[in-house]
GUPA-139152 format. One line per field, with one value per residue (C-alpha): z, y, x; residue in three letters; chain; residue number from 1. Coordinates in nm, 2 decimals. Layout:
BEGIN
c3 <- Z/...
c2 <- Y/...
c1 <- X/...
aa <- ALA/...
ch <- A/...
i <- NUM/...
***
This chain:
BEGIN
c3 <- -1.93/-2.22/-2.32/-2.09/-2.21/-2.14/-2.09/-2.01/-1.72/-1.69/-1.91/-1.89/-1.54/-1.40/-1.34/-1.17/-0.96/-0.63/-0.54/-0.29/-0.32/-0.09/-0.10/0.07/-0.18/-0.48/-0.53/-0.64/-0.44/-0.61/-0.62/-0.92/-0.94/-1.03/-0.67/-0.63/-0.41/-0.63/-0.64/-0.91/-0.86/-1.08/-1.24/-1.17/-1.02/-1.25/-1.32/-1.14/-1.09/-0.81/-0.66/-0.28/-0.21/-0.37/-0.29/-0.24/-0.32/-0.60/-0.43/-0.50/-0.32/-0.10/0.14/0.32/0.70/0.84/1.01/0.67/0.71/0.68/0.42/0.43/0.14/0.05/-0.13/-0.34/-0.15/0.15/0.36/0.48/0.57/0.71/0.60/0.66/0.34/0.42/0.43/0.21/0.10/0.18/0.40/0.63/0.65/0.94/0.87/1.02/0.90/0.70/0.56/0.35/0.00/-0.26/-0.07/-0.30/-0.24/0.11/0.31/0.62/0.93/1.15/1.39/1.50/1.44/1.16/0.80/0.56/0.27/0.02/-0.08/-0.45/-0.46/-0.59/-0.24/-0.12/0.21/0.32/0.62/0.90/1.04/1.38/1.29/1.62/1.67/1.31/1.41/1.11/1.13/0.85/0.79/0.49/0.31/-0.02/-0.24/-0.60/-0.68/-0.49/-0.58/-0.48/-0.15/0.01/0.31/0.37/0.59/0.87/0.85/0.82/0.46/0.24/-0.14/-0.31/-0.68/-0.79/-1.10/-1.10/-1.33/-1.33/-1.51/-1.32/-1.49/-1.31/-1.03/-0.75/-0.42/-0.11/0.22/0.56/0.80/1.10/0.93/0.62/0.42/0.05/-0.21/-0.58/-0.71/-1.06/-1.27/-1.62/-1.59/-1.77/-1.52/-1.26/-1.05/-0.75/-0.62/-0.54/-0.40/-0.66/-0.40/-0.03/-0.07/-0.14/-0.38/-0.66/-0.72/-0.99/-1.12/-1.38/-1.62/-1.75/-2.10/-2.34/-2.21/-2.08/-1.95/-1.63/-1.52/-1.24/-1.04/-0.84/-0.51/-0.45/-0.79/-0.92/-1.25/-1.43/-1.67/-1.88/-1.81/-1.98/-2.27/-2.44/-2.12/-2.14/-2.13/-1.81/-1.57/-1.21/-0.99/-0.99/-0.76/-0.76/-0.62/-0.68/-0.88/-1.25/-1.24/-1.23/-1.21/-1.35/-1.29/-1.59/-1.59/-1.76/-1.76/-1.52/-1.69/-1.60/-1.73/-1.70/-1.69/-1.74/-1.62/-1.82/-1.62/-1.83/-1.51/-1.41/-1.16/-0.85/-0.62/-0.75/-0.54/-0.21/-0.17/-0.47/-0.59/-0.86/-0.82/-1.15/-1.03/-0.75/-0.86/-0.83/-0.74/-0.50/-0.37/-0.40/-0.56/-0.83/-1.00/-1.33/-1.35/-1.33/-1.12/-0.86/-0.60/-0.69/-0.53/-0.64/-0.51/-0.19/0.06/0.24/0.61/0.85/0.78/0.42/0.24/0.03/-0.27/-0.40/-0.74/-0.61/-0.95/-1.10/-0.79/-0.80/-1.17/-1.10/-0.84/-0.54/-0.21/0.02/0.01/0.23/0.26/0.28/0.38/0.32/0.30/0.64/0.65/0.81/1.06/1.19/1.18/0.98/0.91/0.61/0.55/0.44/0.32/0.52/0.30/0.49/0.57/0.57/0.88/0.99/0.99/1.14/0.91/1.12/0.99/0.97/0.98/0.69/0.66/0.69/0.63/0.88/0.80/0.55/0.43/0.21/-0.16/-0.23/-0.50/-0.79/-0.70/-0.36/-0.46/-0.42/-0.08/0.05/0.06/-0.07/-0.29/-0.34/0.01/0.12/0.42/0.64/0.68/0.99/0.84/1.18/1.28/1.00/0.99/0.79/0.45/0.16/0.20/-0.04/-0.04/-0.22/-0.22/-0.22/-0.31/-0.17/-0.26/-0.04/0.17/0.25/0.02/-0.19/-0.55/-0.83/-0.81/-0.66/-0.73/-0.86/-0.58/-0.48/-0.34/-0.13/0.08/0.43/0.64/0.96/1.10/1.23/1.11/1.33/1.33/1.56/1.58/1.76/1.93/1.67/1.67/1.60/1.42/1.59/1.76/1.98/1.85/2.06/2.11/2.19/2.54/2.51/2.74/2.62/2.26/2.24/2.02/2.05/1.73/1.87/1.55/1.34/1.08/0.85/1.09/1.01/1.20/1.19/1.19/1.24/1.20/1.14/0.92/0.90/0.84/0.91/0.56/0.38/0.31/0.37/0.24/0.46/0.44/0.64/0.70/0.88/0.99/1.12/1.32/1.10/0.77/0.59/0.54/0.19/0.18/-0.11/-0.16/-0.03/0.27/0.20/0.13/-0.04/0.03/0.37/0.51/0.60/0.87/0.84/0.91/0.65/0.40/0.35/0.69/0.64/0.75/1.02/0.78/0.55/0.85/1.00/0.68/0.79/1.16/1.42/1.67/1.55/1.67/1.45/1.44/1.25/1.17/1.01/0.90/0.79/0.59/0.56/0.21/0.33/0.21/0.30/-0.06/0.04/0.23/0.32/0.66/0.84/1.18/1.11/1.04/1.27/1.32/1.53/1.62/1.73/1.83/1.86/1.88/1.71/1.89/1.91
c2 <- -1.85/-1.61/-1.49/-1.20/-0.85/-0.60/-0.23/0.03/0.24/0.48/0.54/0.77/0.65/0.67/0.30/0.14/-0.15/-0.27/-0.22/-0.30/-0.26/-0.03/-0.20/0.07/0.33/0.09/0.21/0.07/0.22/0.17/0.31/0.47/0.41/0.77/0.86/0.87/0.70/0.70/0.59/0.49/0.47/0.18/0.07/0.05/0.39/0.66/0.60/0.87/0.90/1.09/1.13/1.07/1.16/1.24/1.24/0.86/0.71/0.47/0.30/-0.07/-0.18/-0.06/-0.24/-0.09/-0.11/-0.27/0.06/0.19/0.52/0.42/0.25/0.09/0.15/-0.02/0.19/0.06/0.28/0.05/0.18/0.06/0.36/0.41/0.70/0.84/0.82/1.17/1.32/1.09/1.28/1.10/1.40/1.30/0.93/0.75/0.52/0.18/0.01/0.11/-0.03/-0.30/-0.40/-0.31/-0.43/-0.54/-0.69/-0.65/-0.88/-0.74/-0.95/-0.66/-0.91/-1.01/-0.66/-0.80/-0.73/-0.96/-0.84/-0.98/-0.81/-0.81/-0.93/-1.22/-1.36/-1.21/-1.25/-1.30/-1.07/-1.03/-0.67/-0.57/-0.28/-0.11/-0.14/-0.19/-0.49/-0.70/-1.08/-1.30/-1.58/-1.73/-1.65/-1.74/-1.65/-1.56/-1.21/-1.26/-1.01/-1.13/-1.27/-1.37/-1.59/-1.86/-1.79/-2.01/-1.81/-2.13/-2.08/-1.80/-1.82/-1.63/-1.54/-1.53/-1.38/-1.64/-1.61/-1.98/-2.28/-2.25/-1.92/-1.76/-1.97/-1.97/-2.13/-2.24/-2.17/-2.31/-2.02/-2.24/-2.41/-2.20/-2.52/-2.42/-2.62/-2.52/-2.52/-2.41/-2.29/-2.17/-1.85/-1.53/-1.26/-1.34/-1.05/-0.99/-1.26/-1.25/-1.52/-1.61/-1.65/-1.71/-2.09/-2.01/-2.30/-2.08/-1.77/-1.51/-1.42/-1.14/-1.24/-0.94/-0.87/-1.03/-1.26/-0.97/-1.22/-1.34/-1.70/-1.90/-2.14/-2.42/-2.42/-2.80/-2.94/-2.65/-2.65/-2.31/-2.20/-1.88/-1.70/-1.37/-1.27/-0.94/-0.73/-0.39/-0.38/-0.49/-0.60/-0.60/-0.68/-0.77/-0.72/-0.91/-0.67/-0.92/-1.23/-1.19/-0.87/-0.84/-0.51/-0.51/-0.26/-0.25/0.02/0.31/0.15/0.02/-0.22/-0.42/-0.77/-0.91/-1.28/-1.26/-1.54/-1.51/-1.55/-1.56/-1.52/-1.19/-1.05/-1.24/-0.95/-0.85/-0.54/-0.42/-0.50/-0.37/-0.16/-0.34/-0.29/-0.11/0.17/0.26/0.53/0.37/0.71/0.87/0.55/0.70/0.51/0.64/0.41/0.49/0.64/0.37/0.14/-0.09/0.12/0.47/0.66/0.95/1.01/0.81/0.70/0.37/0.32/0.08/-0.29/-0.37/-0.69/-0.81/-1.00/-1.30/-1.46/-1.82/-1.96/-1.82/-1.93/-2.28/-2.31/-2.21/-2.50/-2.27/-2.42/-2.13/-1.75/-1.48/-1.12/-0.87/-0.50/-0.31/-0.64/-0.76/-1.08/-1.04/-1.29/-1.18/-1.42/-1.32/-1.46/-1.58/-1.77/-2.13/-2.37/-2.69/-2.87/-2.75/-2.39/-2.11/-2.10/-1.81/-1.96/-1.82/-1.84/-1.85/-1.79/-2.11/-2.20/-2.43/-2.55/-2.25/-1.99/-1.82/-1.63/-1.88/-1.90/-2.19/-2.13/-2.25/-2.51/-2.41/-2.70/-2.54/-2.18/-2.11/-2.28/-1.95/-1.62/-1.39/-1.63/-1.40/-1.28/-1.35/-1.14/-0.86/-0.60/-0.38/-0.05/0.13/-0.06/0.12/0.47/0.73/0.74/0.52/0.14/-0.14/-0.47/-0.78/-1.15/-1.41/-1.77/-2.09/-2.46/-2.74/-2.75/-2.38/-2.28/-1.96/-2.01/-1.78/-1.64/-1.31/-1.05/-0.70/-0.45/-0.25/0.09/0.25/0.56/0.48/0.75/0.68/1.04/1.17/1.48/1.78/2.01/2.31/2.60/2.93/3.11/3.33/3.70/3.98/4.25/4.54/4.83/4.71/4.34/4.09/3.73/3.47/3.33/2.98/2.84/3.02/3.12/3.42/3.72/4.04/4.24/4.53/4.57/4.62/4.35/4.48/4.39/4.06/3.74/3.59/3.21/3.09/2.72/2.49/2.18/2.00/1.67/1.66/1.54/1.71/1.38/1.50/1.70/1.93/2.08/2.33/2.33/2.57/2.51/2.76/2.57/2.27/2.46/2.46/2.81/2.89/3.17/3.37/3.30/2.94/2.80/2.68/2.32/2.11/1.99/2.07/2.28/2.50/2.74/3.08/3.27/3.22/3.50/3.73/3.71/3.68/3.97/3.91/3.97/3.69/3.45/3.54/3.52/3.60/3.55/3.82/3.56/3.23/2.95/2.80/2.49/2.48/2.18/2.14/1.79/1.67/1.34/1.15/1.01/0.72/0.38/0.02/-0.08/-0.16/0.14/0.50/0.50/0.71/0.64/0.92/1.17/1.47/1.70/2.00/2.14/2.49/2.64/3.00/3.23/3.57/3.79/4.17
c1 <- 0.10/0.14/0.50/0.62/0.59/0.88/0.82/1.09/0.96/1.26/1.56/1.87/1.97/2.32/2.39/2.09/2.23/2.07/1.71/1.43/1.06/0.85/0.51/0.29/0.41/0.41/0.77/1.10/1.39/1.73/2.08/2.25/2.63/2.67/2.59/2.21/1.95/1.64/1.28/1.04/0.66/0.55/0.22/-0.06/0.02/0.14/0.51/0.70/1.08/1.24/1.58/1.57/1.93/2.27/2.64/2.69/3.03/2.95/2.66/2.61/2.29/2.01/1.78/1.48/1.45/1.14/1.06/0.96/1.16/1.52/1.74/2.09/2.33/2.66/2.92/3.20/3.44/3.40/3.11/2.77/2.56/2.21/1.99/1.65/1.44/1.29/1.64/1.84/2.15/2.48/2.57/2.28/2.37/2.53/2.82/2.74/3.07/3.37/3.69/3.54/3.67/3.41/3.10/2.82/2.48/2.33/2.11/1.94/1.85/1.73/1.56/1.91/2.06/2.28/2.36/2.54/2.75/3.01/3.33/3.41/3.77/3.98/3.97/3.65/3.48/3.12/3.08/2.83/2.80/2.65/2.42/2.48/2.86/2.96/3.17/3.26/3.29/3.42/3.16/3.33/3.65/3.82/3.53/3.61/3.48/3.15/2.88/2.53/2.41/2.08/2.01/1.75/1.45/1.60/1.93/2.12/2.25/2.38/2.36/2.63/2.69/3.05/3.20/3.48/3.78/3.87/3.72/3.39/3.32/3.02/2.89/2.64/2.74/2.55/2.73/2.64/2.69/2.78/3.07/3.15/3.11/3.06/2.87/2.86/2.50/2.56/2.85/2.93/2.71/2.78/2.87/2.59/2.49/2.26/2.02/1.65/1.43/1.17/0.89/0.83/0.89/1.26/1.30/1.45/1.66/1.62/1.97/2.05/2.33/2.52/2.65/2.68/2.39/2.17/1.91/1.74/1.76/1.59/1.81/1.65/1.84/1.77/1.88/2.10/1.90/1.92/1.65/1.64/1.31/1.38/1.61/1.67/1.67/1.84/2.22/2.39/2.11/2.21/1.91/1.54/1.25/0.92/0.66/0.38/0.32/0.35/0.56/0.94/1.12/1.47/1.75/1.98/2.24/2.05/1.71/1.44/1.21/0.91/0.85/0.50/0.45/0.08/-0.15/-0.47/-0.79/-1.11/-1.31/-1.16/-0.90/-0.82/-0.89/-1.23/-1.29/-1.44/-1.80/-2.00/-1.71/-1.49/-1.12/-1.08/-1.31/-1.06/-0.81/-0.47/-0.31/-0.57/-0.72/-1.07/-1.36/-1.59/-1.84/-2.01/-2.36/-2.62/-2.40/-2.57/-2.39/-2.30/-2.00/-1.79/-1.44/-1.52/-1.26/-1.30/-1.40/-1.55/-1.53/-1.44/-1.57/-1.27/-1.40/-1.20/-1.23/-1.24/-1.31/-0.99/-0.79/-0.94/-0.86/-0.50/-0.48/-0.46/-0.57/-0.53/-0.49/-0.36/-0.48/-0.20/-0.23/0.09/0.27/0.14/-0.06/-0.41/-0.52/-0.86/-1.16/-1.47/-1.81/-2.01/-2.34/-2.29/-2.56/-2.55/-2.80/-3.10/-3.05/-2.79/-2.58/-2.36/-2.01/-1.69/-1.39/-1.07/-0.72/-0.52/-0.15/-0.07/0.29/0.52/0.24/0.01/-0.31/-0.43/-0.80/-0.93/-1.00/-1.36/-1.37/-1.60/-1.84/-1.89/-1.89/-2.26/-2.28/-2.16/-2.34/-2.21/-2.01/-1.71/-1.66/-1.30/-1.23/-1.37/-1.10/-1.14/-1.01/-1.04/-0.72/-0.54/-0.41/-0.60/-0.43/-0.32/-0.29/-0.23/-0.43/-0.31/-0.40/-0.13/-0.21/-0.07/-0.06/-0.20/0.12/0.11/0.39/0.35/0.26/0.38/0.02/-0.08/-0.34/-0.27/-0.24/-0.55/-0.45/-0.72/-0.75/-0.88/-1.05/-1.24/-1.26/-1.59/-1.77/-1.85/-2.15/-2.23/-2.46/-2.40/-2.70/-2.87/-2.79/-3.05/-2.85/-3.03/-2.86/-2.71/-2.71/-2.89/-2.79/-3.05/-3.04/-2.90/-3.17/-3.48/-3.37/-3.60/-3.52/-3.73/-3.73/-3.94/-4.15/-3.83/-3.89/-3.62/-3.34/-3.16/-3.08/-2.74/-2.74/-2.38/-2.28/-1.98/-1.98/-1.65/-1.47/-1.09/-1.00/-1.30/-1.48/-1.83/-2.12/-2.34/-2.69/-2.89/-3.26/-3.49/-3.85/-4.11/-4.36/-4.39/-4.34/-4.00/-3.87/-3.74/-3.49/-3.35/-3.07/-3.12/-2.95/-2.60/-2.51/-2.25/-1.90/-1.74/-1.60/-1.90/-1.80/-1.96/-2.29/-2.57/-2.50/-2.67/-2.84/-3.22/-3.44/-3.70/-3.98/-3.87/-3.84/-4.17/-4.38/-4.74/-4.66/-4.57/-4.44/-4.29/-4.08/-3.80/-3.60/-3.27/-3.05/-2.71/-2.64/-2.29/-2.29/-1.97/-1.89/-1.67/-1.79/-1.72/-1.80/-2.16/-2.29/-2.21/-2.05/-2.32/-2.17/-1.93/-2.21/-2.28/-2.58/-2.66/-3.00/-3.10/-3.44/-3.53/-3.83/-3.88/-4.13/-4.19
aa <- MET/THR/PRO/PRO/THR/GLN/THR/GLN/LEU/LYS/THR/GLY/LEU/GLY/GLY/ALA/ILE/GLY/CYS/ASP/PHE/ARG/THR/ALA/GLN/ASN/GLU/LEU/VAL/PHE/VAL/GLU/PHE/ALA/GLY/LYS/LEU/SER/ALA/LEU/ARG/VAL/PRO/PRO/ALA/ILE/THR/THR/TYR/SER/VAL/LEU/GLY/THR/GLY/TYR/ASN/ASN/PRO/GLU/ASP/VAL/LYS/LEU/SER/VAL/ASP/GLY/VAL/HIS/ALA/TYR/VAL/THR/GLU/ARG/SER/GLY/ASP/LEU/VAL/LYS/VAL/SER/LEU/SER/SER/ALA/ASN/ARG/ALA/SER/ALA/THR/VAL/VAL/ALA/ALA/GLY/MET/THR/ALA/PRO/GLN/GLN/LEU/PHE/LEU/ASP/GLU/ALA/HIS/ASN/THR/ALA/TYR/VAL/VAL/GLU/PHE/ALA/ALA/ALA/GLY/ASP/LEU/LEU/SER/ILE/ASN/LEU/THR/SER/GLY/THR/LYS/THR/VAL/VAL/ALA/SER/GLY/LEU/ASP/HIS/PRO/ILE/GLY/VAL/VAL/LEU/SER/ALA/ASP/LEU/GLN/TYR/ALA/TYR/VAL/SER/GLU/GLN/THR/THR/GLY/PRO/ASP/LEU/GLY/ARG/ILE/SER/LYS/ILE/GLN/LEU/SER/SER/ALA/THR/ARG/THR/THR/LEU/VAL/LYS/GLY/LEU/THR/ASN/PRO/PHE/PHE/LEU/THR/TRP/ALA/ASP/ALA/ALA/GLN/ASP/ALA/LEU/PHE/VAL/PRO/LEU/ARG/ASP/PRO/ALA/ASN/SER/ILE/ILE/SER/VAL/ASN/VAL/THR/THR/GLY/THR/ALA/ASN/THR/ILE/LEU/THR/GLY/VAL/PRO/PHE/ARG/PRO/SER/SER/VAL/ALA/VAL/PRO/PHE/SER/GLY/ASP/MET/LEU/ILE/CYS/SER/ASP/SER/VAL/VAL/GLU/VAL/ALA/LYS/PHE/THR/VAL/SER/PHE/ALA/THR/GLY/PRO/LEU/LEU/MET/GLY/ILE/GLY/LEU/ILE/PRO/ALA/ASN/PHE/VAL/ASN/SER/VAL/THR/GLY/LEU/ALA/THR/THR/PRO/SER/GLY/SER/PRO/TYR/GLN/VAL/THR/ASN/ALA/PRO/PHE/GLY/GLY/THR/LEU/PRO/ILE/MET/VAL/ASN/TYR/GLN/SER/ALA/ASP/SER/ALA/ALA/ALA/SER/TYR/TYR/GLN/VAL/LEU/VAL/ASP/GLY/VAL/VAL/GLN/THR/ASP/SER/TRP/THR/VAL/TYR/LYS/TRP/ASN/GLY/VAL/THR/ASN/VAL/LEU/THR/THR/VAL/ALA/ALA/MET/THR/VAL/GLY/PRO/SER/THR/GLY/CYS/PHE/PRO/VAL/HIS/PRO/VAL/ALA/GLN/LEU/PHE/ASP/TYR/GLN/PRO/PRO/ALA/LEU/GLY/TYR/GLN/LEU/ASP/SER/THR/ALA/LEU/THR/ASN/GLY/LEU/HIS/THR/ILE/ARG/LEU/ARG/PHE/LEU/ASN/GLY/THR/GLY/HIS/THR/MET/HIS/LEU/GLN/SER/LEU/PRO/LEU/ARG/ILE/LEU/VAL/ASN/ASN/GLN/SER/CYS/THR/ALA/THR/PHE/SER/PRO/PRO/VAL/LEU/ASN/SER/LEU/PRO/PRO/VAL/THR/ALA/ASP/PRO/ASP/CYS/GLY/VAL/LEU/HIS/TYR/ASP/SER/ASN/THR/SER/THR/THR/VAL/THR/LEU/ALA/TYR/THR/ALA/THR/GLN/PRO/ALA/GLY/PHE/ALA/ASN/PHE/SER/LEU/SER/LEU/VAL/ARG/GLY/VAL/THR/PRO/VAL/THR/LEU/VAL/PRO/PRO/LEU/PRO/SER/GLY/PRO/VAL/PRO/GLY/ALA/SER/PRO/VAL/ALA/PRO/PRO/PRO/PRO/VAL/SER/GLU/LEU/LEU/GLY/ARG/CYS/SER/THR/ALA/GLY/PHE/ALA/ALA/GLU/VAL/TYR/VAL/ALA/ALA/ILE/MET/THR/ASN/GLY/MET/ASN/ARG/GLN/SER/GLN/TYR/ASP/ALA/ALA/ALA/LEU/MET/GLY/PHE/VAL/LEU/THR/PRO
ch <- A/A/A/A/A/A/A/A/A/A/A/A/A/A/A/A/A/A/A/A/A/A/A/A/A/A/A/A/A/A/A/A/A/A/A/A/A/A/A/A/A/A/A/A/A/A/A/A/A/A/A/A/A/A/A/A/A/A/A/A/A/A/A/A/A/A/A/A/A/A/A/A/A/A/A/A/A/A/A/A/A/A/A/A/A/A/A/A/A/A/A/A/A/A/A/A/A/A/A/A/A/A/A/A/A/A/A/A/A/A/A/A/A/A/A/A/A/A/A/A/A/A/A/A/A/A/A/A/A/A/A/A/A/A/A/A/A/A/A/A/A/A/A/A/A/A/A/A/A/A/A/A/A/A/A/A/A/A/A/A/A/A/A/A/A/A/A/A/A/A/A/A/A/A/A/A/A/A/A/A/A/A/A/A/A/A/A/A/A/A/A/A/A/A/A/A/A/A/A/A/A/A/A/A/A/A/A/A/A/A/A/A/A/A/A/A/A/A/A/A/A/A/A/A/A/A/A/A/A/A/A/A/A/A/A/A/A/A/A/A/A/A/A/A/A/A/A/A/A/A/A/A/A/A/A/A/A/A/A/A/A/A/A/A/A/A/A/A/A/A/A/A/A/A/A/A/A/A/A/A/A/A/A/A/A/A/A/A/A/A/A/A/A/A/A/A/A/A/A/A/A/A/A/A/A/A/A/A/A/A/A/A/A/A/A/A/A/A/A/A/A/A/A/A/A/A/A/A/A/A/A/A/A/A/A/A/A/A/A/A/A/A/A/A/A/A/A/A/A/A/A/A/A/A/A/A/A/A/A/A/A/A/A/A/A/A/A/A/A/A/A/A/A/A/A/A/A/A/A/A/A/A/A/A/A/A/A/A/A/A/A/A/A/A/A/A/A/A/A/A/A/A/A/A/A/A/A/A/A/A/A/A/A/A/A/A/A/A/A/A/A/A/A/A/A/A/A/A/A/A/A/A/A/A/A/A/A/A/A/A/A/A/A/A/A/A/A/A/A/A/A/A/A/A/A/A/A/A/A/A/A/A/A/A/A/A/A/A/A/A/A/A/A/A/A/A/A/A/A/A/A/A/A/A/A/A/A/A/A/A/A/A/A/A/A/A/A/A/A/A/A/A/A/A/A/A/A/A/A/A/A/A/A/A/A/A/A/A/A/A/A/A/A/A/A/A/A/A/A/A/A/A/A/A/A/A/A/A/A/A/A/A/A/A/A/A/A/A/A/A/A/A
i <- 1/2/3/4/5/6/7/8/9/10/11/12/13/14/15/16/17/18/19/20/21/22/23/24/25/26/27/28/29/30/31/32/33/34/35/36/37/38/39/40/41/42/43/44/45/46/47/48/49/50/51/52/53/54/55/56/57/58/59/60/61/62/63/64/65/66/67/68/69/70/71/72/73/74/75/76/77/78/79/80/81/82/83/84/85/86/87/88/89/90/91/92/93/94/95/96/97/98/99/100/101/102/103/104/105/106/107/108/109/110/111/112/113/114/115/116/117/118/119/120/121/122/123/124/125/126/127/128/129/130/131/132/133/134/135/136/137/138/139/140/141/142/143/144/145/146/147/148/149/150/151/152/153/154/155/156/157/158/159/160/161/162/163/164/165/166/167/168/169/170/171/172/173/174/175/176/177/178/179/180/181/182/183/184/185/186/187/188/189/190/191/192/193/194/195/196/197/198/199/200/201/202/203/204/205/206/207/208/209/210/211/212/213/214/215/216/217/218/219/220/221/222/223/224/225/226/227/228/229/230/231/232/233/234/235/236/237/238/239/240/241/242/243/244/245/246/247/248/249/250/251/252/253/254/255/256/257/258/259/260/261/262/263/264/265/266/267/268/269/270/271/272/273/274/275/276/277/278/279/280/281/282/283/284/285/286/287/288/289/290/291/292/293/294/295/296/297/298/299/300/301/302/303/304/305/306/307/308/309/310/311/312/313/314/315/316/317/318/319/320/321/322/323/324/325/326/327/328/329/330/331/332/333/334/335/336/337/338/339/340/341/342/343/344/345/346/347/348/349/350/351/352/353/354/355/356/357/358/359/360/361/362/363/364/365/366/367/368/369/370/371/372/373/374/375/376/377/378/379/380/381/382/383/384/385/386/387/388/389/390/391/392/393/394/395/396/397/398/399/400/401/402/403/404/405/406/407/408/409/410/411/412/413/414/415/416/417/418/419/420/421/422/423/424/425/426/427/428/429/430/431/432/433/434/435/436/437/438/439/440/441/442/443/444/445/446/447/448/449/450/451/452/453/454/455/456/457/458/459/460/461/462/463/464/465/466/467/468/469/470/471/472/473/474/475/476/477/478/479/480/481/482/483/484/485/486/487/488/489/490/491/492/493/494/495/496/497/498/499/500/501/502/503/504/505/506/507/508/509/510/511/512/513/514/515/516/517/518/519/520/521/522/523/524/525/526/527/528/529/530/531/532/533/534/535/536/537/538/539/540/541/542/543/544/545/546/547/548/549/550/551/552
***
């Protein structure tokens, strides 16, 4: 692993403290002590800062609800509030609980309708709060200026950082919730702040140490061993988020910084792409794919649809000692079975790959050892994602890797943000209209238009060609007998929408050519541009046909 690189993403903030990460938007949501609830879109998307809401009373921490549309905020003034992210000013928030003493870091257990928070005081409490009634219960008391709190996955233990004033200096304690028994894990820390689990295995905590240390440490929760993993972070760090393996986002007073702990893979990225489209040719902002001219599979600004072949770099994963991987879409582990050809020594056999449960982890698929890589066809296929089960819009795909016991490694792919669209096209024709005086509309059954020797009159051909999101191209064609009709100007074609008469309407003489009576066939074809990475998704195409006869 190469030394971490540190890049400041946003400066000039008003006291960035607690944070949470919104995976689907690739966005860090954080509070500013000056009174703001803010958000920062982070790489690989274009870095964008926005203020979601204002008017908070010295907010300390924020945690996102599992519903994806609400957040909970603690305020030093003593409140825990809930607010909609779409209308996030303090004036629109609902007070869940009040009357606390300087509540600090927040831990949500929405499955049990409970929040946990510590009060920053010389004799501070660890509280549980009912998210409906606001009832506060003391879980543990007598803590010395507690400031950070997280719970174990089994909800049996709380881990609390304390800015102690006694001989212990800063310490981290483990508290059994059922008995309030407290065990000191590590002490002698410089102003420890909020806590974050290092990974899903929950064997270590990331802890910012404030000034003068201005560093990040890792604390093993079994042995209590503390190791410095990052120094020289911006002044007064408060919290970290780990959006995916290798990246750490750090809120430090006036700065949000990203530290990249890069794992170098000579064989390329862990998530290679979708089908024949490499991940780096998918725009990280729009989610649309564009491959260069001359590519084996050419697309331009194409969204994704249908069943998506997720390509995994098994060689890199195997070399990093990974045994299993999970496919996550918007943070949700995928568990569908999929198929691949496997060589059995005699022939290729279509094999079903089922998601497994390994140790504490579900949705696990085996990493193919390099020696077996070409027993599979295609070798890099790692999942078949049914995008029709997703909403039409942006989604984020990641791969997470696990060891042989099913515990998460510090190894995860970069996110791949794609735009999914599985909406069908539409195509229609209206009966043609002879623009005589009075105008005559062709009978829908017979389709005959009598022009009465007036070959200068025109024929209106009206059509529609649409796709709800505009992801399609259309073309019109017209045949007289079996001869294509070429008009001047030519029949329209190009990106949808196409919803108008052919303009200008062609005269009867141009349509008839040398004929006095002729039969015509017209077609409007709408071709969807959605791709599954291998083929255009033609199942979403639409076509309409129309026949008519011009006769004196």
